[in-house]
C-alpha positions in Angstrom: 98.0 74.7 95.9 97.5 77.3 93.2 95.5 80.3 94.4 92.7 81.8 92.2 94.0 85.0 90.6 90.7 86.8 90.8 89.9 89.1 93.8 88.0 87.3 96.6 86.2 89.0 99.4 86.3 85.9 101.5 90.1 85.6 101.2 90.5 89.3 101.9 88.4 88.8 105.0 90.7 86.0 106.1 93.6 88.4 105.9 91.7 90.9 108.1 90.9 88.2 110.7 94.5 87.1 110.7 95.6 90.7 111.3 93.0 91.1 114.1 94.1 88.0 115.9 97.8 88.7 115.8 97.8 92.5 116.0 94.4 93.5 117.4 95.5 93.9 121.1 98.7 95.7 120.0 96.7 98.2 117.9 94.2 98.9 120.7 97.0 99.4 123.2 98.8 101.7 120.8 95.7 103.8 120.1 95.1 104.0 123.9 98.7 105.0 124.5 98.4 107.6 121.8 95.3 109.1 123.3 96.7 109.1 126.8 100.2 110.3 125.8 98.8 113.1 123.6 96.5 114.3 126.5 99.4 114.4 128.9 101.6 116.1 126.3 99.0 118.9 125.7 98.5 119.4 129.4 102.2 119.5 130.1 102.7 122.1 127.4 100.0 124.2 128.9 101.6 124.0 132.4 104.9 125.1 130.9 103.3 128.0 129.1 101.3 128.9 132.2 98.0 128.2 130.4 98.5 130.6 127.5 95.9 130.3 124.9 96.8 128.0 121.9 97.4 129.6 118.6 96.8 128.0 115.2 100.5 127.6 114.5 100.9 125.6 117.7 98.0 123.4 116.8 99.4 122.6 113.4 103.1 122.3 114.3 102.3 119.7 117.0 100.1 117.8 114.6 102.6 117.8 111.8 105.4 116.6 114.1 103.2 113.7 115.4 101.9 112.8 112.0 105.4 112.6 110.4 106.8 110.4 113.2 103.8 108.1 113.6 103.3 107.8 109.8 106.9 106.6 109.3 106.9 104.2 112.2 103.4 102.7 111.4 103.7 102.5 107.6 107.3 101.3 107.9 106.0 98.3 109.8 104.0 97.1 106.8 104.2 93.5 105.6 105.3 92.0 109.0 105.1 88.6 107.4 108.3 89.4 105.4 110.4 90.2 108.4 112.2 86.8 108.6 112.9 84.1 106.1 110.6 81.7 108.0 107.8 84.2 108.4 108.3 85.2 104.8 107.8 81.7 103.5 104.6 81.2 105.5 103.3 84.6 104.5 103.9 84.1 100.8 102.2 80.7 101.0 99.0 82.2 102.4 96.0 81.3 100.2 95.6 84.8 98.9 96.7 86.6 95.7 99.5 89.1 95.7 97.0 91.8 94.9 94.8 90.9 97.9 97.9 90.9 100.3 99.0 94.2 98.8 95.6 95.9 99.0 95.2 94.7 102.5 98.5 96.2 103.7 97.8 99.4 101.7 94.4 99.7 103.4 95.6 99.0 107.0 98.9 100.9 106.9 98.2 103.9 104.6 94.5 104.5 103.7 93.1 104.0 107.3 95.9 106.1 108.8 95.1 109.2 106.7 91.7 110.0 108.3 92.3 108.3 111.6 95.3 110.2 112.8 93.9 113.7 112.2 90.6 112.7 113.6 92.2 111.4 116.8 94.4 114.4 117.2 91.5 116.9 116.6 89.3 115.0 119.1 91.9 114.8 121.8 93.0 118.4 121.3 89.4 119.7 121.7 88.6 117.3 124.6 91.7 118.3 126.6 91.2 122.0 125.8 87.6 122.1 126.9 88.3 120.2 130.1 91.2 122.5 131.0 89.0 125.5 130.3 86.4 124.2 132.7 88.9 123.6 135.5 91.2 126.5 135.0 89.9 130.1 134.6 93.3 131.3 133.3 92.9 129.3 130.1 90.7 130.2 127.2 90.2 127.4 124.7 90.0 128.2 121.0 88.8 125.7 118.5 90.8 125.1 115.3 90.4 123.2 112.0 93.1 121.9 109.7 92.1 124.3 106.9 92.2 127.6 108.7 95.8 128.4 107.5 95.0 128.6 103.8 94.5 132.3 102.9 95.4 132.6 99.2 93.5 135.1 97.0 91.3 132.6 95.3 89.5 129.4 96.2 91.3 127.5 93.4 94.7 128.5 94.7 93.6 127.5 98.2 92.5 124.1 96.9 95.8 123.6 95.1 97.8 124.5 98.2 95.7 122.0 100.3 96.4 119.3 97.7 100.1 120.2 97.8 100.3 119.9 101.6 98.3 116.7 101.6 100.6 115.1 99.0 103.6 116.1 101.0 102.1 114.5 104.1 101.3 111.3 102.1 105.0 110.9 101.3 105.6 110.1 105.0 103.4 107.0 104.4 104.3 105.9 100.9 108.1 106.1 101.2 108.3 103.8 104.3 105.5 101.6 102.8 107.8 100.9 99.9 110.8 100.5 102.2 109.0 97.8 104.1 108.9 95.6 101.0 112.7 95.9 100.5 114.5 95.3 103.7 114.6 91.8 105.4 117.4 92.0 107.9 116.9 94.6 110.7 113.9 95.9 108.7 112.6 98.5 111.2 115.9 100.3 111.6 116.7 100.1 107.9 113.2 101.2 106.8 113.2 104.1 109.2 116.7 105.2 108.3 116.0 105.0 104.6 112.7 106.8 104.9 114.1 109.7 106.9 117.1 110.0 104.6 114.9 110.1 101.4 112.3 112.5 102.9 115.0 114.8 104.2 116.8 115.0 100.9 113.5 115.5 99.1 112.3 118.3 101.3 115.8 119.9 101.4 115.8 120.0 97.6 112.2 121.2 97.3 112.5 124.0 99.9 114.4 126.5 97.7 111.7 126.2 95.0 109.0 127.1 97.5 110.6 130.4 98.7 108.9 133.3 97.2 107.3 131.1 94.6 104.2 132.1 92.7 101.0 130.1 93.2 101.4 128.7 89.7 104.6 126.9 90.7 102.5 124.8 93.2 100.7 123.1 90.3 103.7 121.2 88.8 105.2 120.6 92.2 102.0 119.0 93.4 101.8 116.9 90.3 105.4 115.8 90.8 104.8 114.9 94.5 101.7 112.9 93.6 103.6 111.1 90.9 106.3 110.2 93.5 103.6 108.9 95.8 102.1 106.7 93.1 105.5 105.5 92.1 106.3 104.4 95.7 103.0 102.4 96.0 103.5 100.9 92.5 107.1 99.8 93.3 105.9 98.3 96.5 103.4 96.2 94.6 105.9 94.9 92.1 108.5 94.2 94.9 105.9 92.1 96.7 104.9 90.4 93.5 108.5 89.5 92.8 108.9 88.0 96.2 105.7 86.0 95.7 107.1 84.5 92.5 
C-alpha cells in the first residue's frame, strides 16, 4: 500500500499511540527511577560532605554530568524499530511517511528531552534541598538557576555564551540521534561508543580555542556548533529516508 506523502496528524497520532503502548511503562519507570536515584544521590553527597551548603559549581557540574550521560543513552536509543532486520521491515512498512516517522523520533528523543531533563533536575534539587533544610539544622539550602554563571560585561555577550553552551549540550543529543540511524547490529553499544568518541574528539579539539579566547571568538564557534547539530539531524533524516526506499 502506498502511503500519502503529505503530513497527517492522524498518522502522527498513531505513531504516538504505538510508542505509548510499547514504551509507556518503561518511560514512567525510567522517570521514577531518575527522580528516586537523583534524590538519593543528592542526599548521599550531603552526608559525605557533612551537609555543607551547595555552591553553584556543584549544582551545575552534577547537572552537566547527568545531562551528558542521559542524553547519549536516551537519544542513542532512537528508532528502536530499526534494531533488527525483522523489526526494521515492520517499522518501514508502517502506514506513515518518512517525514512523520523522523519528526516523531526527533520530538520524542531530542526536543522533549531538552526542557524535561533540566526541569526534573531543578525540581528534585530544590525539593531535596528544602526537605533536608527542614530536617537538619546544619544545612542551609540555597536556590540556583541555570543562568547564574554568566557574568560577561554585556548582555549581548552573555546571550552568545548561553547559546554557545546550549549548542554544545545539544551535541550530546544530535550525535547519538544520527548514530541510531546507522548501526543495526549491537546498535546500543556501537551508538554509545561512536557518540562518545566523536564528542570527545570534538571537545578535545575545541578546548584549545576556548582558552583565553575573546568573546568575539564565541560567535563563529557557536555558529559552527549549531551547523554541526543541524548536519547531524539532516543526515539522520536522509539515512532514514534511504532505509525507507
